[in-house]
Every structure is written in structure tokens, then in C-alpha cells.
Biopython code that builds the backbone (N, CA, C, O; Angstrom):
import numpy as np
from Bio.PDB.StructureBuilder import StructureBuilder

atoms = [
    (1, "MET", "N", (-80.816, -22.517, 45.611)),
    (1, "MET", "CA", (-81.723, -23.105, 46.579)),
    (1, "MET", "C", (-81.669, -24.616, 46.408)),
    (1, "MET", "O", (-81.703, -25.110, 45.281)),
    (2, "ASP", "N", (-81.586, -25.348, 47.493)),
    (2, "ASP", "CA", (-81.500, -26.795, 47.460)),
    (2, "ASP", "C", (-82.855, -27.389, 47.077)),
    (2, "ASP", "O", (-83.839, -27.231, 47.801)),
    (3, "ILE", "N", (-82.896, -28.070, 45.942)),
    (3, "ILE", "CA", (-84.144, -28.623, 45.421)),
    (3, "ILE", "C", (-84.699, -29.711, 46.336)),
    (3, "ILE", "O", (-85.916, -29.880, 46.421)),
    (4, "ASN", "N", (-83.826, -30.454, 47.024)),
    (4, "ASN", "CA", (-84.290, -31.505, 47.929)),
    (4, "ASN", "C", (-85.055, -30.906, 49.111)),
    (4, "ASN", "O", (-86.043, -31.483, 49.564)),
    (5, "THR", "N", (-84.611, -29.766, 49.604)),
    (5, "THR", "CA", (-85.308, -29.075, 50.684)),
    (5, "THR", "C", (-86.684, -28.643, 50.221)),
    (5, "THR", "O", (-87.669, -28.782, 50.946)),
    (6, "ILE", "N", (-86.743, -28.118, 49.007)),
    (6, "ILE", "CA", (-88.027, -27.684, 48.463)),
    (6, "ILE", "C", (-88.980, -28.870, 48.334)),
    (6, "ILE", "O", (-90.154, -28.772, 48.690)),
    (7, "ILE", "N", (-88.473, -29.982, 47.827)),
    (7, "ILE", "CA", (-89.320, -31.171, 47.668)),
    (7, "ILE", "C", (-89.866, -31.616, 49.010)),
    (7, "ILE", "O", (-91.055, -31.915, 49.123)),
    (8, "LYS", "N", (-89.020, -31.667, 50.032)),
    (8, "LYS", "CA", (-89.473, -32.084, 51.367)),
    (8, "LYS", "C", (-90.536, -31.133, 51.912)),
    (8, "LYS", "O", (-91.532, -31.573, 52.486)),
    (9, "LEU", "N", (-90.325, -29.846, 51.735)),
    (9, "LEU", "CA", (-91.298, -28.869, 52.226)),
    (9, "LEU", "C", (-92.624, -28.984, 51.483)),
    (9, "LEU", "O", (-93.689, -28.928, 52.097)),
    (10, "VAL", "N", (-92.561, -29.144, 50.167)),
    (10, "VAL", "CA", (-93.791, -29.270, 49.374)),
    (10, "VAL", "C", (-94.528, -30.553, 49.737)),
    (10, "VAL", "O", (-95.756, -30.555, 49.831)),
    (11, "GLN", "N", (-93.793, -31.647, 49.943)),
    (11, "GLN", "CA", (-94.428, -32.908, 50.314)),
    (11, "GLN", "C", (-95.091, -32.824, 51.683)),
    (11, "GLN", "O", (-96.005, -33.597, 51.973)),
    (12, "SER", "N", (-94.647, -31.902, 52.526)),
    (12, "SER", "CA", (-95.236, -31.773, 53.855)),
    (12, "SER", "C", (-96.573, -31.028, 53.835)),
    (12, "SER", "O", (-97.287, -31.009, 54.838)),
    (13, "VAL", "N", (-96.911, -30.418, 52.704)),
    (13, "VAL", "CA", (-98.150, -29.648, 52.585)),
    (13, "VAL", "C", (-99.270, -30.564, 52.087)),
    (13, "VAL", "O", (-99.089, -31.279, 51.102)),
    (14, "PRO", "N", (-100.420, -30.549, 52.755)),
    (14, "PRO", "CA", (-101.551, -31.344, 52.269)),
    (14, "PRO", "C", (-101.931, -30.913, 50.847)),
    (14, "PRO", "O", (-101.929, -29.720, 50.544)),
    (15, "PRO", "N", (-102.256, -31.875, 49.974)),
    (15, "PRO", "CA", (-102.559, -31.539, 48.573)),
    (15, "PRO", "C", (-103.628, -30.463, 48.389)),
    (15, "PRO", "O", (-103.561, -29.684, 47.438)),
    (16, "ASP", "N", (-104.611, -30.411, 49.288)),
    (16, "ASP", "CA", (-105.664, -29.407, 49.148)),
    (16, "ASP", "C", (-105.177, -27.999, 49.493)),
    (16, "ASP", "O", (-105.879, -27.023, 49.228)),
    (17, "LYS", "N", (-103.998, -27.885, 50.073)),
    (17, "LYS", "CA", (-103.441, -26.574, 50.443)),
    (17, "LYS", "C", (-102.379, -26.078, 49.463)),
    (17, "LYS", "O", (-101.830, -24.992, 49.648)),
    (18, "LEU", "N", (-102.081, -26.866, 48.415)),
    (18, "LEU", "CA", (-101.008, -26.501, 47.488)),
    (18, "LEU", "C", (-101.317, -25.272, 46.647)),
    (18, "LEU", "O", (-100.417, -24.732, 46.002)),
    (19, "THR", "N", (-102.558, -24.818, 46.636)),
    (19, "THR", "CA", (-102.879, -23.602, 45.902)),
    (19, "THR", "C", (-103.313, -22.477, 46.837)),
    (19, "THR", "O", (-103.732, -21.413, 46.382)),
    (20, "ASP", "N", (-103.213, -22.713, 48.134)),
    (20, "ASP", "CA", (-103.551, -21.698, 49.130)),
    (20, "ASP", "C", (-102.381, -20.727, 49.265)),
    (20, "ASP", "O", (-101.271, -21.125, 49.617)),
    (21, "GLU", "N", (-102.639, -19.457, 48.985)),
    (21, "GLU", "CA", (-101.557, -18.468, 48.942)),
    (21, "GLU", "C", (-100.828, -18.340, 50.279)),
    (21, "GLU", "O", (-99.600, -18.260, 50.306)),
    (22, "LYS", "N", (-101.557, -18.321, 51.366)),
    (22, "LYS", "CA", (-100.933, -18.176, 52.691)),
    (22, "LYS", "C", (-99.995, -19.356, 52.979)),
    (22, "LYS", "O", (-98.884, -19.170, 53.475)),
    (23, "THR", "N", (-100.455, -20.559, 52.663)),
    (23, "THR", "CA", (-99.637, -21.759, 52.889)),
    (23, "THR", "C", (-98.398, -21.742, 52.005)),
    (23, "THR", "O", (-97.296, -22.050, 52.461)),
    (24, "LEU", "N", (-98.584, -21.382, 50.738)),
    (24, "LEU", "CA", (-97.450, -21.344, 49.814)),
    (24, "LEU", "C", (-96.407, -20.319, 50.238)),
    (24, "LEU", "O", (-95.207, -20.585, 50.166)),
    (25, "ARG", "N", (-96.856, -19.158, 50.677)),
    (25, "ARG", "CA", (-95.913, -18.132, 51.145)),
    (25, "ARG", "C", (-95.091, -18.668, 52.324)),
    (25, "ARG", "O", (-93.881, -18.458, 52.400)),
    (26, "LYS", "N", (-95.770, -19.361, 53.234)),
    (26, "LYS", "CA", (-95.092, -19.922, 54.408)),
    (26, "LYS", "C", (-94.050, -20.966, 53.990)),
    (26, "LYS", "O", (-92.929, -20.966, 54.499)),
    (27, "VAL", "N", (-94.422, -21.850, 53.065)),
    (27, "VAL", "CA", (-93.509, -22.901, 52.600)),
    (27, "VAL", "C", (-92.331, -22.299, 51.853)),
    (27, "VAL", "O", (-91.191, -22.719, 52.050)),
    (28, "LEU", "N", (-92.596, -21.318, 50.998)),
    (28, "LEU", "CA", (-91.512, -20.701, 50.230)),
    (28, "LEU", "C", (-90.575, -19.881, 51.120)),
    (28, "LEU", "O", (-89.368, -19.841, 50.882)),
    (29, "LYS", "N", (-91.124, -19.238, 52.129)),
    (29, "LYS", "CA", (-90.272, -18.524, 53.091)),
    (29, "LYS", "C", (-89.361, -19.516, 53.814)),
    (29, "LYS", "O", (-88.173, -19.258, 54.005)),
    (30, "ALA", "N", (-89.940, -20.661, 54.214)),
    (30, "ALA", "CA", (-89.153, -21.692, 54.906)),
    (30, "ALA", "C", (-88.063, -22.239, 53.990)),
    (30, "ALA", "O", (-86.940, -22.471, 54.437)),
    (31, "ALA", "N", (-88.384, -22.448, 52.707)),
    (31, "ALA", "CA", (-87.387, -22.932, 51.754)),
    (31, "ALA", "C", (-86.260, -21.919, 51.602)),
    (31, "ALA", "O", (-85.086, -22.285, 51.542)),
    (32, "GLY", "N", (-86.622, -20.654, 51.541)),
    (32, "GLY", "CA", (-85.607, -19.605, 51.450)),
    (32, "GLY", "C", (-84.728, -19.564, 52.684)),
    (32, "GLY", "O", (-83.509, -19.428, 52.585)),
    (33, "LYS", "N", (-85.353, -19.684, 53.846)),
    (33, "LYS", "CA", (-84.604, -19.662, 55.099)),
    (33, "LYS", "C", (-83.621, -20.830, 55.165)),
    (33, "LYS", "O", (-82.479, -20.670, 55.595)),
    (34, "GLU", "N", (-84.083, -22.011, 54.731)),
    (34, "GLU", "CA", (-83.220, -23.199, 54.727)),
    (34, "GLU", "C", (-81.998, -23.005, 53.830)),
    (34, "GLU", "O", (-80.927, -23.547, 54.102)),
    (35, "SER", "N", (-82.167, -22.233, 52.764)),
    (35, "SER", "CA", (-81.061, -22.035, 51.828)),
    (35, "SER", "C", (-80.326, -20.715, 52.061)),
    (35, "SER", "O", (-79.456, -20.335, 51.278)),
    (36, "GLY", "N", (-80.685, -20.016, 53.147)),
    (36, "GLY", "CA", (-79.991, -18.778, 53.484)),
    (36, "GLY", "C", (-80.451, -17.566, 52.692)),
    (36, "GLY", "O", (-79.733, -16.570, 52.604)),
    (37, "GLN", "N", (-81.640, -17.644, 52.116)),
    (37, "GLN", "CA", (-82.170, -16.516, 51.349)),
    (37, "GLN", "C", (-83.356, -15.907, 52.075)),
    (37, "GLN", "O", (-84.108, -16.601, 52.760)),
    (38, "LYS", "N", (-83.512, -14.606, 51.915)),
    (38, "LYS", "CA", (-84.676, -13.924, 52.461)),
    (38, "LYS", "C", (-85.377, -13.248, 51.298)),
    (38, "LYS", "O", (-84.797, -12.396, 50.626)),
    (39, "PHE", "N", (-86.634, -13.630, 51.060)),
    (39, "PHE", "CA", (-87.384, -13.114, 49.930)),
    (39, "PHE", "C", (-88.156, -11.859, 50.304)),
    (39, "PHE", "O", (-88.726, -11.765, 51.391)),
    (40, "SER", "N", (-88.167, -10.902, 49.395)),
    (40, "SER", "CA", (-89.007, -9.716, 49.577)),
    (40, "SER", "C", (-90.454, -10.119, 49.275)),
    (40, "SER", "O", (-90.703, -11.201, 48.742)),
    (41, "ASP", "N", (-91.390, -9.255, 49.614)),
    (41, "ASP", "CA", (-92.796, -9.539, 49.323)),
    (41, "ASP", "C", (-93.006, -9.705, 47.818)),
    (41, "ASP", "O", (-93.777, -10.563, 47.386)),
    (42, "GLU", "N", (-92.327, -8.892, 47.029)),
    (42, "GLU", "CA", (-92.443, -8.980, 45.568)),
    (42, "GLU", "C", (-91.935, -10.331, 45.066)),
    (42, "GLU", "O", (-92.566, -10.953, 44.210)),
    (43, "GLU", "N", (-90.797, -10.787, 45.596)),
    (43, "GLU", "CA", (-90.256, -12.085, 45.199)),
    (43, "GLU", "C", (-91.191, -13.213, 45.617)),
    (43, "GLU", "O", (-91.425, -14.145, 44.848)),
    (44, "LEU", "N", (-91.727, -13.131, 46.834)),
    (44, "LEU", "CA", (-92.662, -14.157, 47.288)),
    (44, "LEU", "C", (-93.909, -14.198, 46.411)),
    (44, "LEU", "O", (-94.394, -15.278, 46.074)),
    (45, "ASN", "N", (-94.427, -13.040, 46.044)),
    (45, "ASN", "CA", (-95.597, -12.998, 45.171)),
    (45, "ASN", "C", (-95.318, -13.689, 43.838)),
    (45, "ASN", "O", (-96.144, -14.448, 43.331)),
    (46, "ARG", "N", (-94.135, -13.410, 43.279)),
    (46, "ARG", "CA", (-93.756, -14.028, 42.005)),
    (46, "ARG", "C", (-93.605, -15.536, 42.154)),
    (46, "ARG", "O", (-94.069, -16.296, 41.304)),
    (47, "LEU", "N", (-92.957, -15.972, 43.232)),
    (47, "LEU", "CA", (-92.767, -17.399, 43.463)),
    (47, "LEU", "C", (-94.096, -18.118, 43.677)),
    (47, "LEU", "O", (-94.304, -19.215, 43.156)),
    (48, "VAL", "N", (-94.992, -17.501, 44.441)),
    (48, "VAL", "CA", (-96.313, -18.101, 44.678)),
    (48, "VAL", "C", (-97.059, -18.226, 43.357)),
    (48, "VAL", "O", (-97.664, -19.262, 43.082)),
    (49, "LYS", "N", (-97.020, -17.190, 42.546)),
    (49, "LYS", "CA", (-97.701, -17.208, 41.248)),
    (49, "LYS", "C", (-97.148, -18.325, 40.372)),
    (49, "LYS", "O", (-97.909, -19.069, 39.753)),
    (50, "ASN", "N", (-95.820, -18.443, 40.318)),
    (50, "ASN", "CA", (-95.190, -19.493, 39.520)),
    (50, "ASN", "C", (-95.529, -20.880, 40.052)),
    (50, "ASN", "O", (-95.783, -21.799, 39.273)),
    (51, "PHE", "N", (-95.533, -21.037, 41.370)),
    (51, "PHE", "CA", (-95.838, -22.345, 41.956)),
    (51, "PHE", "C", (-97.276, -22.742, 41.648)),
    (51, "PHE", "O", (-97.545, -23.893, 41.304)),
    (52, "LYS", "N", (-98.197, -21.796, 41.770)),
    (52, "LYS", "CA", (-99.601, -22.090, 41.459)),
    (52, "LYS", "C", (-99.759, -22.516, 40.001)),
    (52, "LYS", "O", (-100.529, -23.423, 39.684)),
    (53, "LYS", "N", (-99.023, -21.850, 39.130)),
    (53, "LYS", "CA", (-99.078, -22.178, 37.705)),
    (53, "LYS", "C", (-98.598, -23.608, 37.473)),
    (53, "LYS", "O", (-99.211, -24.361, 36.717)),
    (54, "ILE", "N", (-97.501, -23.974, 38.126)),
    (54, "ILE", "CA", (-96.966, -25.327, 37.997)),
    (54, "ILE", "C", (-97.928, -26.339, 38.608)),
    (54, "ILE", "O", (-98.209, -27.370, 37.996)),
    (55, "ALA", "N", (-98.438, -26.057, 39.808)),
    (55, "ALA", "CA", (-99.322, -26.989, 40.517)),
    (55, "ALA", "C", (-100.623, -27.229, 39.767)),
    (55, "ALA", "O", (-101.211, -28.305, 39.875)),
    (56, "SER", "N", (-101.076, -26.241, 39.012)),
    (56, "SER", "CA", (-102.325, -26.396, 38.266)),
    (56, "SER", "C", (-102.100, -26.971, 36.871)),
    (56, "SER", "O", (-103.040, -27.074, 36.083)),
    (57, "GLY", "N", (-100.872, -27.340, 36.565)),
    (57, "GLY", "CA", (-100.561, -27.921, 35.262)),
    (57, "GLY", "C", (-100.405, -26.884, 34.177)),
    (57, "GLY", "O", (-100.469, -27.225, 32.996)),
    (58, "GLY", "N", (-100.203, -25.632, 34.533)),
    (58, "GLY", "CA", (-100.124, -24.551, 33.564)),
    (58, "GLY", "C", (-98.794, -24.401, 32.865)),
    (58, "GLY", "O", (-98.614, -23.445, 32.110)),
    (59, "MET", "N", (-97.869, -25.286, 33.077)),
    (59, "MET", "CA", (-96.570, -25.166, 32.415)),
    (59, "MET", "C", (-96.626, -25.690, 30.985)),
    (59, "MET", "O", (-95.647, -25.570, 30.248)),
    (60, "GLY", "N", (-97.748, -26.265, 30.583)),
    (60, "GLY", "CA", (-97.895, -26.736, 29.213)),
    (60, "GLY", "C", (-97.449, -28.170, 29.034)),
    (60, "GLY", "O", (-98.185, -28.977, 28.465)),
    (61, "SER", "N", (-96.284, -28.499, 29.498)),
    (61, "SER", "CA", (-95.779, -29.861, 29.349)),
    (61, "SER", "C", (-94.641, -30.086, 30.328)),
    (61, "SER", "O", (-94.096, -29.153, 30.917)),
    (62, "ALA", "N", (-94.305, -31.354, 30.478)),
    (62, "ALA", "CA", (-93.168, -31.685, 31.341)),
    (62, "ALA", "C", (-91.889, -31.076, 30.783)),
    (62, "ALA", "O", (-91.018, -30.642, 31.538)),
    (63, "LEU", "N", (-91.780, -31.048, 29.462)),
    (63, "LEU", "CA", (-90.599, -30.464, 28.827)),
    (63, "LEU", "C", (-90.498, -28.979, 29.144)),
    (63, "LEU", "O", (-89.402, -28.467, 29.373)),
    (64, "GLY", "N", (-91.630, -28.285, 29.159)),
    (64, "GLY", "CA", (-91.644, -26.867, 29.506)),
    (64, "GLY", "C", (-91.209, -26.648, 30.939)),
    (64, "GLY", "O", (-90.491, -25.693, 31.235)),
    (65, "MET", "N", (-91.640, -27.531, 31.834)),
    (65, "MET", "CA", (-91.263, -27.398, 33.237)),
    (65, "MET", "C", (-89.771, -27.677, 33.410)),
    (65, "MET", "O", (-89.096, -26.973, 34.162)),
    (66, "ILE", "N", (-89.257, -28.681, 32.734)),
    (66, "ILE", "CA", (-87.824, -28.994, 32.829)),
    (66, "ILE", "C", (-87.003, -27.806, 32.312)),
    (66, "ILE", "O", (-85.994, -27.434, 32.912)),
    (67, "SER", "N", (-87.435, -27.226, 31.215)),
    (67, "SER", "CA", (-86.743, -26.063, 30.658)),
    (67, "SER", "C", (-86.733, -24.913, 31.664)),
    (67, "SER", "O", (-85.702, -24.272, 31.869)),
    (68, "MET", "N", (-87.883, -24.653, 32.292)),
    (68, "MET", "CA", (-87.990, -23.582, 33.276)),
    (68, "MET", "C", (-87.086, -23.852, 34.476)),
    (68, "MET", "O", (-86.434, -22.935, 34.976)),
    (69, "LEU", "N", (-87.040, -25.096, 34.940)),
    (69, "LEU", "CA", (-86.190, -25.451, 36.075)),
    (69, "LEU", "C", (-84.713, -25.254, 35.738)),
    (69, "LEU", "O", (-83.949, -24.742, 36.556)),
    (70, "MET", "N", (-84.320, -25.658, 34.545)),
    (70, "MET", "CA", (-82.914, -25.523, 34.158)),
    (70, "MET", "C", (-82.520, -24.058, 34.015)),
    (70, "MET", "O", (-81.389, -23.691, 34.333)),
    (71, "LYS", "N", (-83.435, -23.218, 33.542)),
    (71, "LYS", "CA", (-83.154, -21.792, 33.435)),
    (71, "LYS", "C", (-82.975, -21.165, 34.811)),
    (71, "LYS", "O", (-82.253, -20.179, 34.959)),
    (72, "SER", "N", (-83.638, -21.741, 35.823)),
    (72, "SER", "CA", (-83.532, -21.167, 37.165)),
    (72, "SER", "C", (-82.378, -21.770, 37.965)),
    (72, "SER", "O", (-82.248, -21.509, 39.161)),
    (73, "GLY", "N", (-81.537, -22.578, 37.303)),
    (73, "GLY", "CA", (-80.327, -23.068, 37.958)),
    (73, "GLY", "C", (-80.366, -24.491, 38.459)),
    (73, "GLY", "O", (-79.419, -24.941, 39.104)),
    (74, "VAL", "N", (-81.442, -25.215, 38.177)),
    (74, "VAL", "CA", (-81.529, -26.613, 38.594)),
    (74, "VAL", "C", (-80.784, -27.458, 37.568)),
    (74, "VAL", "O", (-81.001, -27.312, 36.365)),
    (75, "SER", "N", (-79.911, -28.337, 38.039)),
    (75, "SER", "CA", (-79.107, -29.156, 37.125)),
    (75, "SER", "C", (-79.889, -30.383, 36.663)),
    (75, "SER", "O", (-80.909, -30.741, 37.252)),
    (76, "GLN", "N", (-79.400, -31.017, 35.605)),
    (76, "GLN", "CA", (-80.035, -32.235, 35.088)),
    (76, "GLN", "C", (-80.011, -33.328, 36.155)),
    (76, "GLN", "O", (-80.959, -34.106, 36.264)),
    (77, "LYS", "N", (-78.953, -33.393, 36.932)),
    (77, "LYS", "CA", (-78.857, -34.393, 37.999)),
    (77, "LYS", "C", (-79.969, -34.164, 39.029)),
    (77, "LYS", "O", (-80.584, -35.122, 39.497)),
    (78, "GLN", "N", (-80.227, -32.906, 39.381)),
    (78, "GLN", "CA", (-81.287, -32.601, 40.335)),
    (78, "GLN", "C", (-82.657, -32.956, 39.751)),
    (78, "GLN", "O", (-83.528, -33.448, 40.468)),
    (79, "ILE", "N", (-82.847, -32.708, 38.463)),
    (79, "ILE", "CA", (-84.110, -33.067, 37.812)),
    (79, "ILE", "C", (-84.302, -34.575, 37.845)),
    (79, "ILE", "O", (-85.408, -35.050, 38.101)),
    (80, "ASN", "N", (-83.246, -35.331, 37.589)),
    (80, "ASN", "CA", (-83.330, -36.794, 37.661)),
    (80, "ASN", "C", (-83.684, -37.255, 39.072)),
    (80, "ASN", "O", (-84.456, -38.197, 39.245)),
    (81, "ASN", "N", (-83.114, -36.585, 40.087)),
    (81, "ASN", "CA", (-83.442, -36.919, 41.467)),
    (81, "ASN", "C", (-84.907, -36.636, 41.772)),
    (81, "ASN", "O", (-85.553, -37.399, 42.491)),
    (82, "ILE", "N", (-85.435, -35.536, 41.225)),
    (82, "ILE", "CA", (-86.852, -35.202, 41.399)),
    (82, "ILE", "C", (-87.717, -36.297, 40.802)),
    (82, "ILE", "O", (-88.684, -36.738, 41.423)),
    (83, "LYS", "N", (-87.370, -36.739, 39.592)),
    (83, "LYS", "CA", (-88.133, -37.789, 38.928)),
    (83, "LYS", "C", (-88.184, -39.049, 39.784)),
    (83, "LYS", "O", (-89.241, -39.662, 39.936)),
    (84, "LYS", "N", (-87.034, -39.432, 40.343)),
    (84, "LYS", "CA", (-86.968, -40.637, 41.183)),
    (84, "LYS", "C", (-87.855, -40.497, 42.404)),
    (84, "LYS", "O", (-88.535, -41.448, 42.789)),
    (85, "LYS", "N", (-87.856, -39.317, 43.022)),
    (85, "LYS", "CA", (-88.620, -39.109, 44.244)),
    (85, "LYS", "C", (-90.124, -39.027, 43.984)),
    (85, "LYS", "O", (-90.925, -39.297, 44.878)),
    (86, "MET", "N", (-90.505, -38.658, 42.767)),
    (86, "MET", "CA", (-91.926, -38.511, 42.458)),
    (86, "MET", "C", (-92.551, -39.808, 41.967)),
    (86, "MET", "O", (-93.775, -39.918, 41.890)),
    (87, "ASN", "N", (-91.728, -40.783, 41.637)),
    (87, "ASN", "CA", (-92.254, -42.085, 41.170)),
    (87, "ASN", "C", (-92.476, -43.041, 42.296)),
    (87, "ASN", "O", (-92.911, -44.171, 42.071)),
]
sb = StructureBuilder()
sb.init_structure("model")
sb.init_model(0)
sb.init_chain("A")
sb.init_seg("    ")
for serial, (resi, resn, name, xyz) in enumerate(atoms, 1):
    if name == "N":
        sb.init_residue(resn, " ", resi, " ")
    sb.init_atom(name, np.array(xyz, "f"), 0.0, 1.0, " ", f" {name:<3s}", serial, name[0])
structure = sb.get_structure()
């Protein structure tokens, strides 16, 4: 999945809606569609749960989040691009 697409979609969501399950499902479905993936309800539930955990600061630390991203296939270059876009 293209991380830049995800960033753009997440940035388009008002901050007060980042933990709203209906909104997150819609954004994650759109991200999947952009990358040619179709998520099952089970996959969407898991993704929403993980996103809420990250959005609420539940990853423990930035290092924990970077580790999780790299395990899911995000490269160090993509992580550096995320850092630049968030600053």
C-alpha cells in the first residue's frame, strides 16, 4: 500500500474524526482501493483497531511505531518521508 496515499487520506480527515470508526473504515477502504486492494470486514476491523491504537498514542513510543511500520512492509525511506511531511 502506498504510504503517501495513506498520509493524504488521513490528512483529509478532521482531527476530531480520527477515532470515529465509520470515518476510519471509509478512509481505509479508500486507501485500499487506491492501492488495488479490497479489504474484508475482518481486515477492516483489524486496521481500524490498529489505527485507533496509533492515533491515541498506544504504540508506546515512536520507536515502537517505526518497528511496527517496518514489519508491515514500510521502508526506511518511506518512514523518512513521513517524518518530513509531519514536521
